[in-house]
C-alpha positions as CSV (number, residue, x, y, z in Angstrom):
1,X,199.7,126.3,35.2
2,X,201.6,128.6,37.4
3,X,205.4,129.1,37.0
4,X,207.3,130.6,39.8
5,X,210.7,130.3,41.4
6,X,212.0,130.1,44.9
7,X,215.3,129.9,46.7
8,X,215.8,127.1,49.2
9,X,217.8,128.8,52.0
10,X,221.2,127.0,52.4
11,X,223.1,129.9,54.0
12,X,224.8,127.5,56.5
13,X,225.6,124.8,53.8
14,X,228.0,126.5,51.3
15,X,229.5,123.1,50.3
16,X,226.3,121.9,48.6
17,X,227.1,121.9,44.8
18,X,224.1,123.7,43.3
19,X,224.0,126.2,46.2
20,X,225.2,129.7,45.3
21,X,224.6,133.3,46.3
22,X,221.4,134.6,44.6
23,X,218.6,137.0,45.2
24,X,215.7,135.8,47.3
25,X,212.4,137.8,47.1
26,X,211.3,136.4,50.4
27,X,214.5,137.7,52.1
28,X,214.6,140.8,50.0
29,X,218.3,140.3,49.5
30,X,221.1,137.9,48.3
31,X,221.4,134.6,50.2
32,X,223.2,131.3,49.8
33,X,220.7,128.9,48.4
34,X,219.5,126.5,45.8
35,X,217.3,128.0,43.0
36,X,214.2,126.1,42.1
37,X,211.8,126.8,39.2
38,X,208.4,125.3,39.9
39,X,205.4,124.4,37.7
40,X,202.2,124.1,39.6
41,X,199.0,122.7,38.2
42,X,195.9,124.6,39.6
43,X,192.4,123.2,39.4
44,X,190.3,126.2,40.6
45,X,187.1,124.2,40.3
46,X,188.0,121.9,43.1
47,X,190.3,124.3,44.8
48,X,193.4,122.2,44.7
49,X,196.9,122.4,43.2
50,X,199.8,120.1,42.6
51,X,203.5,120.6,41.8
52,X,203.8,118.8,38.5
53,X,207.4,119.7,37.6
54,X,210.4,121.6,38.9
55,X,214.0,122.3,37.8
56,X,217.1,123.2,39.8
57,X,218.3,126.6,38.6
58,X,222.1,126.0,38.2
59,X,223.3,127.9,35.1
60,X,227.0,127.3,36.0
61,X,226.5,123.6,35.4
62,X,223.8,123.3,32.7
63,X,224.0,126.8,31.1
64,X,220.2,127.1,31.2
65,X,218.2,130.2,32.1
66,X,215.0,130.2,34.1
67,X,213.2,130.9,30.8
68,X,214.9,127.8,29.3
69,X,213.6,125.7,32.2
70,X,210.0,127.1,31.9
71,X,210.1,126.4,28.1
72,X,211.2,122.8,28.7
73,X,208.5,122.3,31.4
74,X,205.9,123.6,29.0
75,X,207.1,121.2,26.3
76,X,206.9,118.3,28.8
77,X,203.4,119.3,29.8
78,X,202.2,119.6,26.2
79,X,203.9,116.7,24.5
80,X,204.5,114.1,27.3
81,X,202.3,114.6,30.3
82,X,199.2,115.7,28.4
83,X,197.8,117.7,31.3
84,X,194.8,119.8,30.2
85,X,195.2,123.5,30.9
86,X,194.1,126.7,29.4
87,X,196.3,129.4,30.9
88,X,199.8,130.1,32.2
89,X,200.3,132.5,35.1
90,X,203.8,133.8,35.8
91,X,205.5,136.7,37.4
92,X,207.4,139.6,35.9
93,X,210.6,137.6,35.7
94,X,209.1,135.3,33.1
95,X,207.3,138.0,31.1
96,X,209.7,138.0,28.2
97,X,208.8,138.3,24.6
98,X,210.2,134.9,23.8
99,X,208.2,133.1,26.4
100,X,205.0,135.0,25.9
101,X,205.0,134.4,22.2
102,X,205.9,130.7,22.8
103,X,202.9,130.2,25.0
104,X,200.7,132.0,22.4
105,X,202.0,129.6,19.7
106,X,201.0,126.7,21.9
107,X,197.4,128.0,21.8
108,X,197.4,128.8,25.5
109,X,196.6,132.0,27.3
110,X,199.1,133.8,29.6
111,X,198.6,136.4,32.3
112,X,201.7,138.1,33.6
113,X,202.6,141.5,35.2
114,X,204.9,143.7,33.1
115,X,207.5,146.0,34.4
116,X,206.5,149.7,34.5
117,X,209.3,150.6,32.1
118,X,208.2,148.1,29.4
119,X,207.7,149.8,26.1
120,X,204.2,149.5,24.5
121,X,202.1,151.3,21.9
122,X,198.4,151.9,22.4
123,X,198.1,154.3,19.4
124,X,198.3,151.7,16.6
125,X,201.6,153.1,15.4
126,X,200.5,156.8,15.4
127,X,203.0,157.6,18.2
128,X,206.3,156.2,19.5
129,X,206.4,153.4,22.0
130,X,206.2,154.6,25.6
131,X,206.7,153.2,29.1
132,X,203.6,151.5,30.5
133,X,203.6,153.7,33.5
134,X,203.2,156.8,31.2
135,X,200.1,155.5,29.4
136,X,196.9,157.4,29.9
137,X,193.8,155.4,30.9
138,X,190.1,156.4,30.5
139,X,187.4,155.1,32.8
140,X,186.4,152.3,30.4
141,X,190.0,151.1,29.9
142,X,190.5,151.0,33.7
143,X,187.5,148.7,33.9
144,X,188.0,146.6,30.8
145,X,191.7,146.9,29.8
146,X,193.3,148.3,26.7
147,X,194.8,146.7,23.6
148,X,198.5,147.4,23.2
149,X,201.5,146.3,21.1
150,X,204.6,145.4,23.1
151,X,207.8,146.6,21.5
152,X,209.5,143.8,19.5
153,X,206.4,141.7,19.3
154,X,205.4,140.8,15.7
155,X,203.5,143.6,14.0
156,X,200.1,142.0,14.2
157,X,200.4,140.6,17.7
158,X,198.5,142.6,20.4
159,X,197.9,142.0,24.1
160,X,195.3,143.2,26.5
161,X,196.7,145.3,29.3
162,X,195.1,145.9,32.6
163,X,196.0,148.5,35.2
164,X,195.4,147.0,38.6
165,X,195.7,149.1,41.8
166,X,197.1,146.7,44.4
167,X,197.5,149.3,47.2
168,X,197.8,153.0,47.6
169,X,201.4,152.9,46.7
170,X,201.5,150.0,44.1
171,X,200.0,149.6,40.7
172,X,200.5,146.5,38.6
173,X,200.2,146.2,34.8
174,X,198.9,142.7,33.8
175,X,199.2,141.6,30.2
176,X,197.3,138.7,28.6
177,X,196.9,137.3,25.1
178,X,193.3,136.6,25.9
179,X,191.8,139.6,24.1
180,X,188.3,138.6,25.2
181,X,189.2,139.2,28.8
182,X,187.2,142.3,29.8
183,X,187.6,142.7,33.6
184,X,190.4,143.0,36.0
């Protein structure tokens, strides 16, 4: 399952009720639009995908966050639709302790990028938490990832963190609860 959001551009239709000014990653700025949280089912074996659920992001009317919508969609997938899936992929916006731990409790894997300033511990409590971007990585860890504890996760809950060089000026840090994962 892939969770993502998008803004349907409605800059010329300000009278539409769920339309409001919000940030659009595609536009790299704030636009008038309708927020949409998507749930996409991906079957990599056949190379196909389907939108299986979506929610209008309209906190002024329903009081729900994007995290609330993703949680509800996961509950629908698990308990009503019964779609078989193993992993949830999501972007940084959804990489909250609450959602990551919820996916873990469902018995599913997650993969998500973490912000560079997220606090983690790779010393098993010997040192204070530090920003992900300040971690040191040896050659083996760059290849196979490293086990870390995210601040405010339960004491015994660890994740595997990967440092992925996307381009010469961008490095992502991908976290997963699949501790057997051993390659970027």
